[in-house]
ROFITOR-306845 format. One record per residue (C-alpha): residue number from 1; chain; y, z, x. Coordinates in Angstrom, 2 decimals. Each point is the difference from the previous one (the first is absolute). Layout:
<atoms>
+-----+------+---------+---------+---------+
: pos : unit :      py :      pz :      px :
+-----+------+---------+---------+---------+
: NUM :    A :       Y :       Z :       X :
...
+-----+------+---------+---------+---------+
</atoms>
This chain:
<atoms>
+-----+------+---------+---------+---------+
: pos : unit :      py :      pz :      px :
+-----+------+---------+---------+---------+
:   1 :    A :   99.68 :  140.25 :   82.63 :
:   2 :    A :   -1.52 :   -0.20 :    3.43 :
:   3 :    A :    3.11 :    0.52 :    2.00 :
:   4 :    A :    3.27 :    1.81 :   -0.52 :
:   5 :    A :    2.93 :   -2.26 :   -0.76 :
:   6 :    A :    3.36 :    0.68 :    1.56 :
:   7 :    A :    3.49 :   -1.38 :   -0.58 :
:   8 :    A :    0.85 :   -0.68 :    3.65 :
:   9 :    A :    0.11 :   -3.52 :    1.40 :
:  10 :    A :   -3.28 :   -0.75 :    1.73 :
:  11 :    A :   -0.04 :   -2.87 :    2.48 :
:  12 :    A :   -3.78 :   -0.25 :   -0.22 :
:  13 :    A :    0.18 :   -0.35 :   -3.78 :
:  14 :    A :    2.62 :   -2.72 :    0.41 :
:  15 :    A :   -2.27 :   -1.82 :    2.48 :
:  16 :    A :   -2.85 :    0.28 :   -2.49 :
:  17 :    A :    2.28 :   -1.71 :   -2.52 :
:  18 :    A :    0.73 :   -2.77 :    2.50 :
:  19 :    A :   -3.72 :   -0.62 :    0.44 :
:  20 :    A :   -0.71 :    0.11 :   -3.74 :
:  21 :    A :    2.83 :   -2.42 :   -0.72 :
:  22 :    A :   -1.22 :   -2.39 :    2.67 :
:  23 :    A :   -3.47 :    0.07 :   -1.53 :
:  24 :    A :    1.36 :   -0.59 :   -3.51 :
:  25 :    A :    1.86 :   -3.06 :    1.27 :
:  26 :    A :   -3.19 :   -1.67 :    1.27 :
:  27 :    A :   -2.50 :   -1.46 :   -2.50 :
:  28 :    A :   -3.39 :    1.65 :    0.42 :
:  29 :    A :    0.79 :    3.62 :    0.84 :
:  30 :    A :    1.89 :    2.63 :   -1.97 :
:  31 :    A :    2.28 :    2.89 :    0.84 :
:  32 :    A :   -2.57 :    2.18 :   -1.75 :
:  33 :    A :   -2.56 :   -1.06 :    2.60 :
:  34 :    A :    2.33 :    1.06 :    2.81 :
:  35 :    A :    0.73 :    3.31 :   -1.75 :
:  36 :    A :   -3.74 :    0.58 :   -0.31 :
:  37 :    A :   -0.55 :   -0.77 :    3.69 :
:  38 :    A :    2.86 :    2.34 :    0.96 :
:  39 :    A :   -1.38 :    2.79 :   -2.17 :
:  40 :    A :    3.08 :    0.29 :   -2.24 :
:  41 :    A :   -1.29 :   -1.85 :   -3.07 :
:  42 :    A :   -0.63 :    3.11 :   -2.10 :
:  43 :    A :    3.38 :    1.44 :    0.96 :
:  44 :    A :    1.67 :   -3.31 :   -0.87 :
:  45 :    A :   -1.62 :   -0.29 :   -3.46 :
:  46 :    A :    0.49 :    3.70 :   -0.72 :
:  47 :    A :    3.72 :   -0.23 :    0.87 :
:  48 :    A :    0.44 :   -2.90 :   -2.40 :
:  49 :    A :   -1.82 :    1.97 :   -2.69 :
:  50 :    A :    2.28 :    3.03 :    0.50 :
:  51 :    A :    3.11 :   -2.18 :   -0.39 :
:  52 :    A :   -1.37 :   -1.75 :   -3.08 :
:  53 :    A :   -0.97 :    3.29 :   -1.65 :
:  54 :    A :    3.44 :    1.42 :    0.75 :
:  55 :    A :    1.57 :   -2.88 :   -1.93 :
:  56 :    A :   -2.56 :    0.11 :   -2.82 :
:  57 :    A :    0.55 :    3.76 :   -0.48 :
:  58 :    A :    3.78 :   -0.52 :   -0.14 :
:  59 :    A :    0.95 :    1.48 :    3.36 :
:  60 :    A :   -1.28 :    3.62 :   -0.21 :
:  61 :    A :    1.99 :    2.28 :    2.29 :
:  62 :    A :   -3.16 :    1.82 :    1.13 :
:  63 :    A :   -1.28 :   -3.20 :    1.64 :
:  64 :    A :    3.29 :   -1.03 :    1.55 :
:  65 :    A :   -0.88 :    1.08 :    3.55 :
:  66 :    A :   -3.41 :   -1.70 :   -0.08 :
:  67 :    A :    1.59 :   -3.16 :   -1.41 :
:  68 :    A :    2.71 :   -0.04 :    2.68 :
:  69 :    A :   -2.54 :    0.26 :    2.81 :
:  70 :    A :   -2.22 :   -2.68 :   -1.51 :
:  71 :    A :    2.94 :   -2.30 :   -0.69 :
:  72 :    A :    1.31 :    0.31 :    3.55 :
:  73 :    A :   -3.45 :   -0.73 :    1.41 :
:  74 :    A :   -0.23 :   -3.14 :   -2.17 :
:  75 :    A :    3.58 :   -0.98 :    0.84 :
:  76 :    A :   -0.80 :    0.15 :    3.72 :
:  77 :    A :   -3.19 :   -2.00 :   -0.50 :
:  78 :    A :    1.77 :   -2.46 :   -2.32 :
:  79 :    A :    2.90 :   -0.62 :    2.39 :
:  80 :    A :   -2.40 :   -0.87 :    2.78 :
:  81 :    A :   -1.99 :   -2.25 :   -2.35 :
:  82 :    A :    3.06 :   -1.93 :   -1.18 :
:  83 :    A :    1.27 :   -0.59 :    3.55 :
:  84 :    A :   -3.31 :   -1.24 :    1.37 :
:  85 :    A :   -0.76 :   -2.00 :   -3.18 :
:  86 :    A :    3.30 :   -1.85 :    0.35 :
:  87 :    A :   -0.48 :   -0.75 :    3.70 :
:  88 :    A :   -3.67 :   -1.01 :   -0.27 :
:  89 :    A :    0.42 :   -2.25 :   -3.04 :
:  90 :    A :    2.98 :   -1.61 :    1.72 :
:  91 :    A :   -2.29 :   -0.89 :    2.88 :
:  92 :    A :   -2.95 :   -1.01 :   -2.16 :
:  93 :    A :    1.93 :   -2.00 :   -2.61 :
:  94 :    A :    2.98 :   -1.72 :    1.59 :
:  95 :    A :    3.04 :   -1.25 :   -1.92 :
:  96 :    A :    0.54 :   -3.61 :   -1.10 :
:  97 :    A :   -2.33 :   -2.68 :    1.30 :
:  98 :    A :   -1.01 :    2.01 :    3.05 :
:  99 :    A :   -3.51 :    1.45 :   -0.07 :
: 100 :    A :   -0.70 :    3.66 :    0.76 :
: 101 :    A :   -2.76 :    1.37 :    2.22 :
: 102 :    A :   -2.35 :    0.37 :   -2.97 :
: 103 :    A :    0.58 :   -3.62 :   -1.05 :
: 104 :    A :   -0.64 :   -1.70 :    3.33 :
: 105 :    A :   -3.46 :   -1.12 :    0.99 :
: 106 :    A :    0.77 :    0.91 :    3.61 :
: 107 :    A :    0.93 :    3.66 :   -0.64 :
: 108 :    A :   -1.50 :    1.06 :   -3.36 :
: 109 :    A :   -3.54 :    0.60 :    1.37 :
: 110 :    A :    1.39 :    2.56 :    2.45 :
: 111 :    A :    1.73 :    1.97 :   -2.79 :
: 112 :    A :   -3.06 :   -0.02 :   -2.26 :
: 113 :    A :   -2.30 :    0.85 :    2.90 :
: 114 :    A :    2.03 :    3.05 :    1.01 :
: 115 :    A :   -0.28 :    1.49 :   -3.48 :
: 116 :    A :   -3.64 :   -1.05 :   -0.26 :
: 117 :    A :   -0.73 :    2.14 :    3.07 :
: 118 :    A :    2.16 :    2.84 :   -1.31 :
: 119 :    A :   -1.94 :    0.21 :   -3.27 :
: 120 :    A :   -3.43 :   -0.75 :    1.52 :
: 121 :    A :    0.17 :    2.92 :    2.41 :
: 122 :    A :    1.36 :    2.36 :   -2.69 :
: 123 :    A :   -2.54 :   -0.57 :   -2.78 :
: 124 :    A :   -1.86 :    3.19 :    0.85 :
: 125 :    A :    3.08 :    2.20 :   -0.55 :
: 126 :    A :   -0.18 :    0.35 :   -3.82 :
: 127 :    A :   -3.80 :    0.07 :    0.08 :
: 128 :    A :    0.16 :    3.20 :    2.09 :
: 129 :    A :    1.01 :    1.84 :   -3.18 :
: 130 :    A :   -3.35 :   -0.92 :   -1.61 :
: 131 :    A :   -1.90 :    2.90 :    1.52 :
: 132 :    A :   -3.25 :   -0.47 :   -1.92 :
: 133 :    A :   -0.38 :   -3.69 :   -0.94 :
: 134 :    A :   -1.97 :   -0.71 :   -3.16 :
: 135 :    A :   -0.93 :   -3.16 :   -1.86 :
: 136 :    A :    3.20 :    0.13 :   -2.05 :
: 137 :    A :    2.11 :    0.03 :    3.15 :
: 138 :    A :   -1.66 :   -3.16 :    1.30 :
: 139 :    A :    0.47 :   -1.60 :   -3.42 :
: 140 :    A :    3.72 :    0.83 :    0.09 :
: 141 :    A :    0.13 :   -1.43 :    3.52 :
: 142 :    A :   -1.57 :   -3.29 :   -1.13 :
: 143 :    A :    2.27 :   -0.06 :   -3.06 :
: 144 :    A :    3.03 :    0.24 :    2.29 :
: 145 :    A :   -1.19 :   -2.93 :    2.11 :
: 146 :    A :   -0.76 :   -2.14 :   -3.06 :
: 147 :    A :    3.40 :    0.79 :   -1.55 :
: 148 :    A :    1.88 :   -1.25 :    3.05 :
: 149 :    A :   -2.28 :   -3.00 :    0.41 :
: 150 :    A :    0.40 :   -1.10 :   -3.61 :
: 151 :    A :    3.73 :    0.57 :    0.14 :
: 152 :    A :    0.42 :   -1.93 :    3.25 :
: 153 :    A :   -1.89 :   -2.95 :   -1.49 :
: 154 :    A :    1.99 :   -0.06 :   -3.22 :
: 155 :    A :    3.13 :   -2.00 :   -0.62 :
: 156 :    A :    2.89 :    0.49 :   -2.38 :
: 157 :    A :    2.92 :   -2.34 :   -0.18 :
: 158 :    A :    2.84 :    0.61 :   -2.38 :
: 159 :    A :    3.75 :    0.19 :   -0.04 :
: 160 :    A :    2.59 :    2.16 :   -1.70 :
: 161 :    A :    1.38 :    3.51 :    0.04 :
: 162 :    A :   -3.04 :    1.45 :   -1.75 :
: 163 :    A :   -2.11 :   -0.93 :    3.01 :
: 164 :    A :    2.51 :    1.82 :    2.22 :
: 165 :    A :   -0.51 :    3.17 :   -2.06 :
: 166 :    A :   -3.78 :   -0.37 :    0.22 :
: 167 :    A :    0.29 :   -0.72 :    3.72 :
: 168 :    A :    2.10 :    3.12 :    0.54 :
: 169 :    A :   -2.48 :    2.21 :   -1.85 :
: 170 :    A :   -3.04 :   -1.39 :    1.81 :
: 171 :    A :    1.69 :   -0.14 :    3.40 :
: 172 :    A :    1.23 :    3.60 :   -0.05 :
: 173 :    A :   -3.39 :    1.22 :   -1.19 :
: 174 :    A :   -1.61 :   -1.94 :    2.85 :
: 175 :    A :    2.50 :    1.34 :    2.55 :
: 176 :    A :   -1.00 :    3.55 :   -0.91 :
: 177 :    A :   -3.72 :   -0.75 :   -0.11 :
: 178 :    A :   -1.76 :   -0.24 :    3.38 :
: 179 :    A :   -1.79 :   -3.28 :    0.57 :
: 180 :    A :    1.98 :   -2.10 :   -2.47 :
: 181 :    A :    3.10 :   -1.67 :    1.35 :
: 182 :    A :    3.11 :   -0.22 :   -2.16 :
: 183 :    A :    1.12 :   -2.98 :    2.06 :
: 184 :    A :   -3.38 :   -1.62 :   -0.62 :
: 185 :    A :    0.44 :    0.50 :   -3.75 :
: 186 :    A :    3.35 :   -1.77 :    0.20 :
: 187 :    A :   -1.46 :   -2.73 :    2.19 :
: 188 :    A :   -2.83 :   -0.64 :   -2.46 :
: 189 :    A :    2.39 :   -0.05 :   -2.95 :
: 190 :    A :    2.24 :   -2.40 :    1.88 :
: 191 :    A :    2.88 :    2.51 :    0.08 :
: 192 :    A :   -0.04 :    1.19 :    3.64 :
: 193 :    A :    2.59 :   -2.43 :    1.36 :
: 194 :    A :    2.14 :    0.36 :   -3.13 :
: 195 :    A :    0.10 :    3.81 :    0.12 :
: 196 :    A :    0.46 :    0.16 :    3.79 :
: 197 :    A :    2.84 :   -2.52 :   -0.15 :
: 198 :    A :    1.71 :    1.85 :   -2.86 :
: 199 :    A :   -0.23 :    3.20 :    2.04 :
: 200 :    A :    1.76 :   -1.68 :    2.93 :
: 201 :    A :    2.57 :   -1.77 :   -2.20 :
: 202 :    A :    0.55 :    3.03 :   -2.28 :
: 203 :    A :   -0.82 :   -1.98 :   -3.13 :
: 204 :    A :    0.34 :    2.92 :   -2.43 :
: 205 :    A :   -1.33 :   -1.91 :   -3.01 :
: 206 :    A :   -3.37 :   -0.73 :    1.58 :
: 207 :    A :   -0.15 :    3.44 :    1.61 :
: 208 :    A :    0.81 :    1.79 :   -3.27 :
: 209 :    A :   -2.94 :   -1.60 :   -1.83 :
: 210 :    A :   -2.28 :    0.70 :    2.95 :
: 211 :    A :    1.10 :    3.64 :    0.31 :
: 212 :    A :   -0.35 :    0.53 :   -3.75 :
: 213 :    A :   -3.66 :   -0.89 :    0.31 :
: 214 :    A :   -0.28 :    2.36 :    2.96 :
: 215 :    A :    1.46 :    2.90 :   -1.99 :
: 216 :    A :   -2.56 :   -0.59 :   -2.75 :
: 217 :    A :   -2.79 :    0.19 :    2.57 :
: 218 :    A :    1.51 :    3.09 :    1.59 :
: 219 :    A :   -0.20 :    2.05 :   -3.21 :
: 220 :    A :   -3.45 :   -1.27 :   -0.94 :
: 221 :    A :   -1.96 :   -0.38 :    3.23 :
: 222 :    A :    1.09 :    2.97 :    2.13 :
: 223 :    A :   -1.11 :    2.76 :   -2.45 :
: 224 :    A :   -3.42 :   -1.68 :   -0.32 :
: 225 :    A :   -0.35 :   -0.29 :    3.76 :
: 226 :    A :    1.07 :    3.60 :    0.57 :
: 227 :    A :   -2.56 :    1.21 :   -2.58 :
: 228 :    A :   -2.75 :   -2.07 :    1.63 :
: 229 :    A :    0.82 :    1.31 :    3.47 :
: 230 :    A :    0.02 :    3.57 :   -1.25 :
: 231 :    A :   -3.14 :    0.06 :   -2.15 :
: 232 :    A :   -2.11 :   -2.98 :    1.13 :
: 233 :    A :    0.84 :   -0.26 :    3.69 :
: 234 :    A :   -3.37 :   -1.29 :    1.24 :
: 235 :    A :   -0.30 :   -2.74 :   -2.64 :
: 236 :    A :    3.64 :   -0.99 :    0.48 :
: 237 :    A :   -0.40 :   -0.27 :    3.75 :
: 238 :    A :   -3.18 :   -2.04 :   -0.43 :
: 239 :    A :    1.93 :   -2.48 :   -2.12 :
: 240 :    A :    2.91 :   -0.08 :    2.46 :
: 241 :    A :   -2.41 :   -0.67 :    2.87 :
: 242 :    A :   -1.32 :   -2.97 :   -1.96 :
: 243 :    A :    3.56 :   -1.22 :   -0.57 :
: 244 :    A :    0.73 :    0.17 :    3.73 :
: 245 :    A :   -3.24 :   -1.76 :    0.89 :
: 246 :    A :    0.62 :   -2.71 :   -2.60 :
: 247 :    A :    3.51 :   -0.63 :    1.29 :
: 248 :    A :   -1.50 :   -1.36 :    3.23 :
: 249 :    A :   -0.78 :   -3.20 :   -1.92 :
: 250 :    A :    3.69 :   -0.51 :   -0.72 :
: 251 :    A :    0.95 :    0.83 :    3.61 :
: 252 :    A :   -2.27 :   -2.63 :    1.58 :
: 253 :    A :    2.37 :   -1.51 :    2.61 :
: 254 :    A :   -0.85 :   -3.68 :   -0.37 :
: 255 :    A :    0.95 :   -1.57 :   -3.32 :
: 256 :    A :    0.22 :   -3.52 :   -1.38 :
: 257 :    A :    3.72 :    0.11 :   -0.75 :
: 258 :    A :    2.59 :    2.60 :    0.94 :
: 259 :    A :    2.97 :   -1.62 :   -1.73 :
: 260 :    A :   -1.28 :    0.15 :   -3.58 :
: 261 :    A :    1.32 :    2.75 :   -2.26 :
: 262 :    A :   -3.40 :    1.27 :   -1.11 :
: 263 :    A :   -2.80 :    1.37 :    2.15 :
: 264 :    A :   -1.68 :   -2.84 :    1.89 :
: 265 :    A :   -3.74 :   -0.41 :    0.54 :
: 266 :    A :   -1.53 :    1.20 :    3.26 :
: 267 :    A :   -1.26 :   -2.40 :    2.66 :
: 268 :    A :   -3.60 :    0.23 :    1.13 :
: 269 :    A :   -0.84 :    0.82 :    3.61 :
: 270 :    A :   -1.03 :   -3.61 :    0.69 :
: 271 :    A :    3.31 :   -1.29 :   -1.40 :
: 272 :    A :    1.93 :    2.51 :    2.08 :
: 273 :    A :   -1.50 :   -1.35 :    3.24 :
: 274 :    A :    0.71 :   -3.56 :   -1.14 :
: 275 :    A :    3.65 :    0.62 :   -0.87 :
: 276 :    A :    1.22 :    2.67 :    2.43 :
: 277 :    A :   -0.07 :   -0.15 :    3.82 :
: 278 :    A :   -2.05 :    2.60 :    1.83 :
: 279 :    A :    3.09 :    1.79 :    1.34 :
: 280 :    A :    1.39 :    0.47 :   -3.52 :
: 281 :    A :   -3.33 :    1.41 :   -1.20 :
: 282 :    A :   -0.13 :    2.35 :    2.99 :
: 283 :    A :    3.54 :    1.26 :   -0.68 :
: 284 :    A :   -0.86 :    0.54 :   -3.65 :
: 285 :    A :   -2.97 :    2.15 :    1.00 :
: 286 :    A :    2.25 :    1.93 :    2.38 :
: 287 :    A :    2.38 :    0.73 :   -2.88 :
: 288 :    A :   -3.00 :    1.28 :   -1.99 :
: 289 :    A :   -0.83 :    2.37 :    2.85 :
: 290 :    A :    3.66 :    1.02 :    0.18 :
: 291 :    A :   -0.16 :    0.83 :   -3.71 :
: 292 :    A :   -3.05 :    2.16 :    0.63 :
: 293 :    A :    1.83 :    1.77 :    2.83 :
: 294 :    A :    2.97 :    0.60 :   -2.31 :
: 295 :    A :   -2.40 :    1.49 :   -2.54 :
: 296 :    A :   -1.14 :    2.49 :    2.64 :
: 297 :    A :    3.61 :    0.90 :    0.83 :
: 298 :    A :    0.90 :    0.48 :   -3.67 :
: 299 :    A :   -2.99 :    2.28 :   -0.60 :
: 300 :    A :    1.10 :    2.22 :    2.86 :
: 301 :    A :    3.70 :    0.14 :   -0.85 :
: 302 :    A :   -0.40 :    2.73 :   -2.55 :
: 303 :    A :   -2.59 :    2.73 :   -0.54 :
: 304 :    A :   -2.09 :   -0.84 :   -3.02 :
: 305 :    A :    0.92 :    1.96 :   -3.10 :
: 306 :    A :   -2.48 :    1.31 :   -2.50 :
: 307 :    A :    0.32 :   -1.89 :   -3.27 :
+-----+------+---------+---------+---------+
</atoms>
């Protein structure tokens, strides 16, 4: 582990959780991306692994102290994530017939543009860990881009509780994986509004199916990711860089329809100038720059750890 864990409340860790939760609430960027930008991704994944192993090994007393520190770190992060996720989704997806910021043509481009800039100016962060790029690293990079592109252009429409389980598994995996947005997974599957609304309304039936899928992903994905980060860091980071780069397609600010449940097609530049006034386009670009500035702030909030 790259950094010592402690069991004292850390305001900075809580703030990191707030930022990760806000990212997870917005389709197109994941909390894993924010953790990677902040330099705490390895610590985050490693802490989850420690807690999972503690349960799998039936609570060994020798690992109790390490588990307690890891659990408290995750609890602090998780509390911040839940608070910001609730607030942000409440703003993005309003209740009843009222449209949220992410559903209005007048405001949605600004939200997407901010995160577009945030990711665009942070793409180089994971690639820094590829110290000696080889052909395989570029292939992993291209694979990451193609994966996101193919996913963003796919569609899957179904109903039922089984889809909620699948959505939970895929969304949690995406939330932990930089470049792939858990909210985007839900949006593409047509479950984003449903899950966000159930979170606000405390619909335990919907949430239980969704969380069950998340637990499945937690015990299957995290050990694989931890192994990859430990033994194949350069290849893993190459793939993650591709994921981040590919997610820019899904974050394109101007879309055909913001009210539909699935991910809408992007507008071309010519269509943008035909539909939107110049002032709106200028403000959207300013939000992109603001996202880039936020990326700079995030990168300097915490000293980079060695993964």
